[in-house]
KOLNUFI-447456 format. One record per residue: residue in three letters; z, y, x of N, C-alpha, C in turn; chain. Coordinates in Angstrom, 2 decimals. Example, Ala and Ser with C-alpha at 12.3 -4.5 7.8 and 13.67 -1.06 7.14 Angstrom:
2
PABA   resn       nzz       nyy       nxx      cazz      cayy      caxx       czz       cyy       cxx   chain
PABA    Ala      7.80     -5.69     13.19      7.80     -4.50     12.30      7.80     -3.30     13.20       A
PABA    Ser      7.08     -2.25     12.85      7.14     -1.06     13.67      7.87      0.03     12.90       A
END
This chain:
218
PABA   resn       nzz       nyy       nxx      cazz      cayy      caxx       czz       cyy       cxx   chain
PABA    Met      0.10     -1.10      0.71     -0.12     -0.15     -0.01      0.18      1.32      0.94       A
PABA    Thr     -0.82      2.42      0.49     -0.45      3.36      1.16      0.36      4.32      0.90       A
PABA    Arg      0.79      5.39      1.35      2.25      6.15      1.32      2.22      6.74     -0.12       A
PABA    Ser      0.91      7.38     -0.39      0.64      8.24     -1.57      1.02      6.96     -3.08       A
PABA    Glu      0.35      5.44     -2.79      0.40      4.78     -3.88      2.12      4.38     -3.76       A
PABA    Glu      3.04      4.55     -2.91      4.40      4.16     -2.82      5.12      5.40     -3.29       A
PABA    Asn      4.62      6.25     -3.12      5.23      7.69     -4.07      4.99      7.80     -5.40       A
PABA    Tyr      3.59      7.29     -5.65      3.66      7.24     -7.45      4.35      6.32     -7.85       A
PABA    Ile      4.69      5.25     -7.29      5.28      4.13     -7.94      6.73      4.39     -7.91       A
PABA    Lys      7.28      5.09     -6.90      8.65      5.45     -7.24      8.90      6.74     -8.06       A
PABA    Ala      7.79      7.47     -8.42      8.12      8.69     -8.92      7.98      7.88    -10.65       A
PABA    Ile      6.97      7.14    -11.03      6.83      6.33    -12.13      8.00      5.58    -12.96       A
PABA    Phe      8.75      5.12    -11.38     10.31      4.58    -11.73     11.15      5.20    -12.34       A
PABA    His     11.44      6.55    -11.61     12.32      7.21    -11.96     12.24      8.02    -13.19       A
PABA    Leu     10.80      8.62    -13.29     10.29      9.13    -14.72     10.77      8.45    -15.94       A
PABA    Gly     10.34      7.08    -15.67     10.28      6.11    -16.68     12.14      5.56    -17.27       A
PABA    Gly     12.82      5.68    -16.65     14.44      5.81    -17.05     14.44      4.14    -16.09       A
PABA    Asn     14.14      4.48    -14.81     14.49      3.03    -13.93     13.14      2.14    -14.59       A
PABA    Ala     11.95      2.33    -15.03     10.99      1.41    -15.41     11.22      1.18    -16.67       A
PABA    Ser     11.60      1.40    -17.77     12.29      1.14    -18.95     11.38      1.74    -20.16       A
PABA    Thr     10.60      2.88    -19.91      9.82      3.11    -20.89      8.51      3.91    -20.08       A
PABA    Ser      7.28      3.78    -20.76      5.81      4.20    -20.42      6.13      6.04    -19.89       A
PABA    Val      5.22      6.40    -18.94      5.45      7.66    -18.53      3.83      8.41    -18.72       A
PABA    Ala      4.10      9.45    -19.29      2.59      9.92    -19.66      2.33     10.93    -18.35       A
PABA    Thr      0.69     10.52    -18.15      0.20     11.21    -16.66      0.45     12.58    -16.75       A
PABA    Asn      0.66     13.37    -17.77      1.19     14.72    -17.42      2.20     14.85    -16.65       A
PABA    Ala      3.08     14.18    -17.26      4.75     13.93    -16.49      4.61     13.68    -15.18       A
PABA    Ile      3.68     12.87    -14.73      3.61     12.19    -13.37      2.95     13.13    -12.37       A
PABA    Ala      1.83     13.86    -13.19      1.29     15.08    -12.87      2.11     16.11    -12.16       A
PABA    Glu      2.96     16.54    -13.10      4.17     17.54    -12.97      5.16     17.20    -11.96       A
PABA    Glu      5.43     15.96    -11.83      6.54     15.23    -10.85      5.51     15.44     -9.33       A
PABA    Met      4.65     14.98     -9.12      3.76     14.54     -7.78      2.98     16.12     -7.71       A
PABA    Asp      2.95     16.80     -8.39      2.51     18.30     -7.90      0.55     17.93     -7.90       A
PABA    Thr      0.18     17.70     -8.80     -1.36     17.09     -9.04     -1.80     17.38     -9.86       A
PABA    Lys     -3.03     17.05    -10.47     -3.93     17.25    -11.51     -3.74     15.96    -12.17       A
PABA    Pro     -3.84     15.85    -13.51     -3.68     14.68    -14.46     -4.86     13.64    -13.99       A
PABA    Ser     -5.83     14.37    -13.91     -7.21     13.48    -13.56     -6.92     12.88    -12.24       A
PABA    Ser     -6.26     13.00    -11.32     -5.77     12.40     -9.80     -4.76     11.50    -10.36       A
PABA    Val     -3.75     11.64    -11.36     -2.96     10.41    -11.83     -3.53      9.57    -12.31       A
PABA    Thr     -4.57      9.59    -13.28     -5.37      8.72    -13.92     -6.03      7.80    -12.94       A
PABA    Asp     -6.83      8.60    -11.89     -7.48      7.77    -11.15     -6.60      6.82    -10.03       A
PABA    Met     -5.37      7.25     -9.69     -4.26      6.58     -9.45     -3.73      5.17    -10.18       A
PABA    Ala     -3.56      5.68    -11.28     -3.18      4.92    -11.99     -4.31      3.48    -12.23       A
PABA    Lys     -5.36      3.64    -12.31     -6.25      2.69    -12.46     -6.26      1.80    -11.25       A
PABA    Lys     -5.98      2.34    -10.19     -5.95      1.90     -8.49     -4.71      0.61     -8.77       A
PABA    Leu     -3.39      1.76     -8.80     -2.26      0.80     -9.16     -2.26     -0.30    -10.13       A
PABA    Ala     -3.13     -0.14    -11.22     -3.29     -1.23    -12.31     -4.05     -2.32    -11.73       A
PABA    Asp     -5.29     -2.03    -10.88     -5.92     -3.10    -10.20     -5.37     -4.07     -9.29       A
PABA    Lys     -4.10     -3.23     -8.66     -2.91     -3.89     -7.63     -1.96     -4.97     -8.50       A
PABA    Gly     -2.09     -4.55     -9.75     -1.20     -5.44    -10.50      0.37     -4.76    -10.58       A
PABA    Leu      0.40     -3.59    -10.47      1.50     -2.72    -10.29      2.09     -1.98    -11.29       A
PABA    Val      1.16     -1.86    -12.31      1.19     -0.99    -13.42      0.33     -1.61    -14.21       A
PABA    Asn      0.80     -1.35    -15.95     -0.01     -1.40    -16.92     -0.32      0.26    -17.56       A
PABA    Tyr     -1.71      0.29    -17.55     -1.95      1.60    -17.84     -2.78      1.64    -19.03       A
PABA    Val     -2.65      2.48    -20.04     -3.33      2.58    -21.29     -3.46      3.90    -21.96       A
PABA    Arg     -5.00      4.55    -21.79     -5.30      5.63    -21.92     -4.24      6.24    -22.98       A
PABA    Tyr     -3.99      7.58    -22.94     -3.27      8.32    -23.90     -1.91      7.57    -24.56       A
PABA    Gln     -1.73      6.57    -23.89     -0.29      6.01    -23.78      0.70      6.05    -22.59       A
PABA    Gly     -0.06      6.31    -21.89      0.75      6.15    -20.31      0.84      5.06    -19.34       A
PABA    Val      1.90      5.11    -18.58      1.71      4.21    -17.17      2.96      3.48    -17.57       A
PABA    Leu      3.12      2.10    -17.35      4.13      1.39    -17.12      4.26      0.30    -16.31       A
PABA    Leu      5.33      0.35    -15.55      5.46     -0.35    -14.15      5.31     -1.99    -14.69       A
PABA    Thr      4.35     -2.79    -14.15      4.66     -4.44    -14.56      5.95     -4.67    -13.63       A
PABA    Glu      6.31     -6.38    -13.63      7.40     -6.74    -12.87      7.11     -6.70    -11.11       A
PABA    Lys      6.04     -7.01    -10.85      5.88     -6.59     -9.42      5.79     -5.22     -9.33       A
PABA    Gly      5.51     -4.27     -9.78      5.63     -2.81     -9.66      6.94     -2.23     -9.49       A
PABA    Ile      7.79     -3.00    -10.29      9.46     -2.58    -10.50      9.62     -3.01     -8.92       A
PABA    Lys      9.53     -4.37     -8.46     10.01     -4.94     -7.53      9.48     -4.31     -6.17       A
PABA    Thr      8.42     -3.64     -6.27      7.84     -2.56     -5.35      8.83     -1.41     -5.54       A
PABA    Ala      8.88     -0.65     -6.28      9.70      0.23     -6.66     11.08      0.19     -6.06       A
PABA    Leu     12.17     -0.90     -6.30     12.90     -0.99     -5.98     13.31     -1.08     -4.50       A
PABA    Gly     12.03     -1.64     -3.74     12.07     -1.94     -2.25     11.93     -0.37     -1.70       A
PABA    Ile     11.27      0.60     -1.94     11.07      1.58     -1.67     12.10      2.35     -1.93       A
PABA    Ile     12.95      2.55     -2.96     14.12      2.59     -3.00     15.38      2.55     -2.30       A
PABA    Arg     15.51      1.30     -2.02     16.54      0.40     -1.13     16.33      0.92      0.12       A
PABA    Lys     14.88      1.00      0.49     14.78      1.55      2.22     15.29      3.18      2.05       A
PABA    His     14.60      3.95      1.03     15.27      5.35      1.14     16.65      5.53      1.38       A
PABA    Arg     17.33      4.75      0.42     18.97      5.27      0.30     19.44      4.31      1.64       A
PABA    Leu     19.38      3.54      1.98     19.60      2.75      3.46     19.41      3.87      4.47       A
PABA    Trp     18.33      4.47      4.51     18.43      5.21      5.71     18.86      6.78      5.78       A
PABA    Glu     19.35      7.04      4.45     20.61      8.10      4.30     21.76      7.89      4.50       A
PABA    Val     22.35      6.64      4.21     23.35      6.21      4.85     23.52      6.02      6.26       A
PABA    Phe     22.52      5.48      6.88     22.10      5.54      8.32     22.31      6.98      9.06       A
PABA    Leu     21.31      7.63      8.11     21.54      9.04      9.24     22.77      9.73      8.97       A
PABA    Val     23.38      9.75      8.03     24.86     10.02      7.97     26.07      9.58      8.31       A
PABA    Lys     25.83      8.17      8.35     26.98      7.41      9.23     26.95      7.21     10.64       A
PABA    Lys     25.46      7.10     10.84     25.51      6.62     12.48     24.71      7.82     13.33       A
PABA    Leu     23.96      8.70     12.51     23.47      9.93     13.25     23.89     11.30     12.76       A
PABA    Asp     25.11     11.24     12.30     25.77     12.48     12.04     25.09     13.53     11.19       A
PABA    Phe     24.25     13.17     10.51     23.51     14.11      9.66     24.05     14.57      8.45       A
PABA    Ser     24.31     15.59      7.89     24.78     16.34      6.94     24.18     15.53      5.60       A
PABA    Trp     24.61     15.61      4.07     23.91     14.86      3.15     23.17     15.87      2.72       A
PABA    Asp     23.16     17.09      2.86     21.72     18.19      2.37     20.70     17.72      3.05       A
PABA    Glu     20.76     17.35      4.21     19.60     17.20      5.37     18.88     15.92      5.16       A
PABA    Val     19.43     14.54      4.60     18.96     13.12      4.81     17.94     13.17      4.02       A
PABA    His     17.65     13.83      2.74     16.33     13.19      1.71     15.19     13.44      2.18       A
PABA    Glu     15.20     14.57      3.05     13.93     14.85      3.34     13.23     13.70      4.57       A
PABA    Val     14.17     13.39      5.26     13.81     12.54      6.58     13.80     11.26      5.80       A
PABA    Ala     14.67     10.80      5.11     14.46      9.61      4.40     12.92      9.39      3.60       A
PABA    Glu     12.45     10.45      3.15     11.66     10.25      2.66     10.33      9.48      3.24       A
PABA    Gln     10.22     10.39      4.43      9.37     10.01      5.60      9.52      8.21      6.15       A
PABA    Leu     11.12      8.03      6.65     11.55      6.87      6.76     11.33      5.35      5.60       A
PABA    Glu     10.86      6.29      4.49     10.82      4.92      3.69      9.69      4.30      3.56       A
PABA    His      8.65      4.63      4.57      6.99      3.78      4.22      7.06      2.95      5.31       A
PABA    Ile      7.85      2.88      6.28      8.05      1.94      7.18      8.08      0.57      6.62       A
PABA    Lys      7.16     -0.19      7.19      6.83     -1.58      6.63      7.87     -2.70      7.02       A
PABA    Ser      8.51     -2.59      7.95      9.45     -3.74      8.36     10.59     -4.04      7.68       A
PABA    Glu     10.36     -5.09      7.23     11.71     -5.54      5.96     12.86     -6.24      6.82       A
PABA    Lys     12.32     -6.48      8.05     13.35     -7.13      9.32     13.96     -5.88      9.80       A
PABA    Leu     13.38     -4.72      9.96     14.41     -3.57     10.52     15.40     -2.86      9.36       A
PABA    Ile     14.91     -3.26      8.07     15.97     -2.50      7.21     16.68     -3.56      6.92       A
PABA    Asp     16.53     -4.52      6.86     17.81     -5.92      6.65     18.52     -5.75      8.02       A
PABA    Lys     18.18     -5.65      9.17     19.15     -5.11      9.74     20.20     -3.75      9.69       A
PABA    Ile     19.42     -2.76      9.29     20.47     -1.53      9.06     21.08     -1.91      8.28       A
PABA    Asp     20.66     -2.54      6.95     21.87     -2.90      5.78     22.78     -3.57      6.68       A
PABA    Glu     22.55     -4.43      7.46     23.70     -5.23      7.89     24.58     -4.52      8.83       A
PABA    Leu     23.73     -3.72      9.34     24.80     -2.86     10.47     25.95     -1.87      9.69       A
PABA    Leu     25.07     -1.54      8.54     26.20     -0.42      8.02     26.73     -1.36      7.01       A
PABA    Glu     26.93     -2.67      7.06     27.68     -3.37      6.04     27.50     -3.65      4.69       A
PABA    Phe     26.08     -3.31      4.44     25.68     -3.71      3.20     26.33     -2.66      2.19       A
PABA    Pro     26.09     -1.46      2.16     26.84     -0.21      1.31     26.00     -0.31      0.08       A
PABA    Lys     26.96     -0.09     -0.91     26.58     -0.25     -2.38     25.99      0.90     -3.01       A
PABA    Tyr     26.22      2.40     -2.21     25.94      3.49     -2.88     25.96      4.74     -1.52       A
PABA    Asp     24.45      5.27     -1.65     24.44      6.02     -1.03     25.07      7.40     -0.47       A
PABA    Pro     24.74      8.69      0.41     25.71      9.65      0.58     25.58     10.10     -0.68       A
PABA    His     24.75     10.37     -1.83     24.74     11.22     -3.17     25.36     10.21     -4.50       A
PABA    Gly     25.72      9.45     -4.23     26.42      8.40     -5.25     25.57      7.50     -6.12       A
PABA    Asp     24.01      7.58     -5.32     23.45      6.32     -6.13     23.14      5.32     -5.58       A
PABA    Pro     22.79      4.15     -6.34     23.21      2.93     -6.09     22.09      2.24     -5.17       A
PABA    Ile     22.39      1.50     -4.36     21.37      0.93     -3.57     20.94     -0.67     -3.70       A
PABA    Pro     19.68     -0.93     -3.85     19.44     -1.88     -4.40     19.55     -3.06     -3.46       A
PABA    Thr     19.97     -3.99     -3.70     19.92     -5.37     -2.49     18.58     -5.53     -2.32       A
PABA    Lys     18.44     -6.79     -1.63     17.17     -7.10     -0.90     16.53     -7.56     -2.54       A
PABA    Asn     17.47     -8.31     -3.23     16.52     -9.22     -4.28     16.72     -8.16     -5.44       A
PABA    Gly     16.51     -6.60     -5.28     16.54     -5.54     -6.46     17.64     -5.58     -7.13       A
PABA    Glu     18.93     -5.88     -6.72     20.04     -5.69     -7.85     20.90     -4.69     -7.16       A
PABA    Phe     21.07     -4.04     -8.13     22.16     -2.94     -7.60     23.42     -2.46     -8.81       A
PABA    Gln     24.25     -1.74     -8.54     25.75     -1.71     -9.43     25.54     -0.40     -9.87       A
PABA    Glu     25.51      0.21    -11.32     25.43      1.30    -11.66     26.89      1.62    -12.27       A
PABA    Arg     27.13      2.77    -11.88     28.50      3.41    -11.96     28.39      3.66    -13.23       A
PABA    Asp     29.97      3.57    -13.76     30.64      3.83    -14.99     30.89      5.24    -14.80       A
PABA    Lys     29.96      6.25    -15.15     30.06      7.73    -14.82     29.27      8.63    -16.12       A
PABA    Gln     30.17      9.71    -16.30     29.36     10.92    -16.98     29.44     12.31    -16.40       A
PABA    Leu     28.96     12.95    -17.14     28.72     14.61    -16.15     29.99     15.12    -16.54       A
PABA    Leu     30.36     15.67    -15.61     31.37     16.76    -15.40     31.63     17.72    -16.79       A
PABA    Ser     30.40     18.17    -17.31     30.24     19.10    -18.24     30.45     18.18    -19.44       A
PABA    Glu     30.51     17.20    -19.61     30.89     16.41    -20.97     32.10     15.96    -20.90       A
PABA    Met     32.97     16.09    -20.21     34.34     15.64    -20.32     35.28     16.70    -21.12       A
PABA    Pro     36.16     15.98    -21.68     36.99     16.97    -22.71     38.07     17.65    -21.83       A
PABA    Leu     38.14     18.93    -21.94     39.14     19.71    -21.75     40.58     18.53    -21.13       A
PABA    Ser     41.18     19.31    -19.99     42.46     18.34    -19.69     42.20     16.98    -19.13       A
PABA    Ser     40.81     16.83    -19.14     40.75     15.18    -18.37     40.76     15.29    -16.96       A
PABA    Thr     40.51     14.35    -16.20     40.64     14.02    -14.65     39.56     12.99    -14.60       A
PABA    Gly     38.80     13.43    -13.76     38.00     12.37    -13.03     37.58     12.05    -11.66       A
PABA    Ile     36.92     11.40    -11.21     37.02     11.55     -9.39     35.24     11.83     -9.63       A
PABA    Cys     34.84     12.42     -8.58     33.57     12.83     -8.45     32.79     11.51     -7.65       A
PABA    Val     31.78     11.09     -8.42     30.97      9.92     -7.90     29.74      9.89     -7.41       A
PABA    Gly     29.22     11.42     -7.99     27.83     11.35     -7.54     26.96     12.56     -7.93       A
PABA    Val     26.00     13.16     -7.83     25.38     14.21     -8.00     24.05     14.03     -8.81       A
PABA    Lys     23.95     14.67     -9.90     22.21     14.47    -10.40     21.44     15.83     -9.96       A
PABA    Asp     21.90     16.77     -9.31     20.87     17.55     -8.38     21.24     17.61     -6.87       A
PABA    Ser     20.55     16.84     -6.23     20.36     16.22     -4.96     19.58     17.21     -4.05       A
PABA    Ser     19.58     18.71     -4.42     18.89     19.46     -3.66     19.59     19.87     -2.35       A
PABA    Ser     19.09     20.40     -1.50     19.75     20.96     -0.22     20.58     22.17     -0.45       A
PABA    Ser     20.15     23.00     -1.50     20.92     24.25     -1.92     22.27     23.69     -2.75       A
PABA    Phe     21.85     22.59     -3.54     23.21     22.51     -4.26     24.26     21.18     -3.60       A
PABA    Leu     23.62     20.87     -2.66     24.44     20.01     -1.61     25.50     20.95     -0.81       A
PABA    Lys     24.74     22.11     -0.53     25.69     23.16      0.36     26.40     23.80     -0.27       A
PABA    Phe     26.09     24.26     -1.77     27.10     24.86     -2.55     28.39     24.17     -2.61       A
PABA    Leu     27.91     22.48     -2.69     29.10     21.60     -3.01     30.30     21.81     -1.40       A
PABA    Asp     29.64     21.91     -0.50     30.29     21.67      0.91     30.77     23.25      0.94       A
PABA    Lys     30.30     24.18      0.91     30.95     25.31      0.79     32.46     25.48      0.02       A
PABA    Asn     32.31     24.90     -1.38     33.29     24.81     -2.03     34.25     23.55     -2.21       A
PABA    Gln     33.99     23.02     -1.00     34.64     21.78     -0.43     34.99     20.98     -2.06       A
PABA    Ile     33.79     20.50     -2.50     33.62     19.57     -3.69     32.87     18.45     -3.20       A
PABA    Ala     33.53     17.28     -2.81     33.02     16.12     -2.29     33.00     14.98     -3.23       A
PABA    Leu     32.26     13.62     -3.21     32.60     12.76     -3.47     33.92     11.97     -3.31       A
PABA    Gly     34.42     11.45     -4.21     35.80     10.74     -4.01     36.87     11.68     -4.46       A
PABA    Glu     36.61     13.37     -4.48     37.37     13.91     -5.07     38.03     13.87     -6.49       A
PABA    Thr     39.28     14.24     -6.85     39.86     13.86     -8.03     39.77     15.45     -8.76       A
PABA    Ile     38.93     16.00     -9.81     38.66     16.76    -10.38     39.38     16.67    -11.78       A
PABA    Gln     40.16     17.74    -12.08     40.76     17.98    -13.17     40.19     19.29    -13.87       A
PABA    Ile     39.86     19.25    -15.02     39.56     20.50    -15.98     40.60     20.88    -16.66       A
PABA    Leu     40.86     22.37    -16.22     41.97     23.00    -16.66     41.85     24.01    -18.00       A
PABA    Asp     40.70     24.35    -17.83     40.32     25.35    -19.24     38.63     25.33    -19.38       A
PABA    Lys     38.08     25.92    -20.39     36.77     25.90    -20.54     36.67     27.07    -21.58       A
PABA    Glu     35.57     27.81    -20.96     34.93     29.20    -21.58     34.19     28.96    -22.95       A
PABA    Asp     34.34     29.55    -24.07     33.54     29.09    -25.13     32.22     29.80    -24.90       A
PABA    Phe     32.49     31.19    -23.98     30.98     31.80    -24.25     30.27     31.16    -23.28       A
PABA    Asp     30.56     30.39    -22.35     29.11     30.17    -21.56     29.66     28.85    -21.12       A
PABA    Asp     30.43     28.33    -21.29     30.93     26.55    -20.89     31.21     26.39    -19.50       A
PABA    Ser     31.23     27.64    -18.78     32.10     27.50    -17.46     33.28     26.81    -17.47       A
PABA    Leu     33.83     26.65    -16.50     34.81     25.67    -16.66     36.15     25.98    -15.25       A
PABA    Leu     36.91     25.70    -15.36     38.10     26.05    -14.72     38.92     24.91    -14.21       A
PABA    Ile     38.74     24.35    -12.85     38.68     23.25    -12.58     40.08     23.06    -11.37       A
PABA    Lys     40.76     22.11    -11.17     41.63     21.82    -10.05     41.02     20.68     -9.00       A
PABA    Ile     41.19     21.14     -7.61     40.98     19.86     -6.89     41.80     19.85     -5.86       A
PABA    Ala     43.05     18.98     -5.67     43.71     19.05     -4.78     44.77     20.04     -5.31       A
PABA    Glu     45.09     21.03     -4.41     45.79     22.41     -4.69     45.22     23.72     -5.14       A
PABA    Arg     43.80     23.56     -5.29     42.48     24.61     -5.32     42.51     24.91     -6.62       A
PABA    Glu     42.51     25.61     -7.59     42.45     26.32     -8.78     40.66     27.33     -8.67       A
PABA    Phe     39.65     26.74     -9.44     38.68     27.97     -9.08     37.65     27.23    -10.50       A
PABA    His     36.99     28.64    -10.77     35.88     28.38    -11.86     34.94     27.94    -11.18       A
PABA    Ile     34.07     26.87    -11.93     32.55     26.54    -11.82     31.54     27.10    -12.48       A
PABA    Ser     30.28     27.06    -12.88     29.62     27.23    -13.78     29.01     26.27    -14.61       A
PABA    His     28.55     26.31    -15.88     28.32     25.01    -16.67     27.20     24.42    -15.85       A
PABA    Gln     26.17     24.97    -15.00     25.22     24.64    -14.51     25.59     23.81    -13.22       A
PABA    Ile     26.74     23.87    -12.72     27.21     23.40    -11.51     27.79     21.91    -12.19       A
PABA    Ala     28.88     22.06    -13.30     29.51     21.23    -14.09     28.36     19.84    -14.38       A
PABA    Ala     26.91     20.29    -14.90     26.05     19.76    -15.66     25.28     18.77    -14.41       A
PABA    Asn     25.88     18.89    -13.32     25.00     18.16    -12.12     26.22     17.30    -11.26       A
PABA    Leu     27.02     17.34    -11.67     28.35     16.27    -10.83     28.70     15.35    -11.78       A
PABA    Phe     28.61     14.11    -11.46     28.70     12.69    -11.91     30.41     12.73    -11.89       A
PABA    Val     30.94     12.21    -12.61     32.59     11.93    -12.67     32.59     10.32    -13.14       A
PABA    Lys     33.64      9.91    -12.74     34.29      8.27    -13.28     35.70      8.79    -14.14       A
PABA    Lys     35.66      8.76    -15.17     36.97      9.14    -15.90     38.16      8.26    -15.21       A
PABA    Asn     39.53      8.97    -14.87     40.28      8.22    -14.41     41.01      7.43    -15.66       A
PABA    Ser     41.49      5.91    -15.59     42.13      4.88    -16.34     43.56      5.46    -17.00       A
END
């Protein structure tokens, strides 16, 4: 497979809710920053390889082979992110773009060795699950901080927005995975929150809260 084909497969997987639904060509075109006609051409190529089912006006759906391929690419990407953070001291806002390049390396032996070296991590630095070699992964029981009720407490387990700017904001405000977050107050006007982390109390916007995943304390 070419790099472009792999990028399309991964995009279709994510846009389709982990390949559970068909994806419109216009949605793929927007995600890939290209023309719908180019997406149609690529969909036909991927269909010829048995990776997708493509029906005009109905969209693109990954086949079982396509899902397996997508999970393999995602596994490589997320393992590289862990490797860059744990072994090369990259910060979590730096790793995505580098992993985008490294995920196209074909050597399965190399990826298996990295997985072993990292002691088979289940989640990447952003809290996303890492598929195993067999394509299995553990989704966390999580919800967005913005959807948590007042006075509740949860542990930060992931981010919805993994952009560099958002991750830098979290670093600046010392909001990290594993931190316990308590919701102290909520503004009716804009749904901004007053939260507490350790002994610090501060406000965050609804946009920030809507991009933080938390696991509610039992």
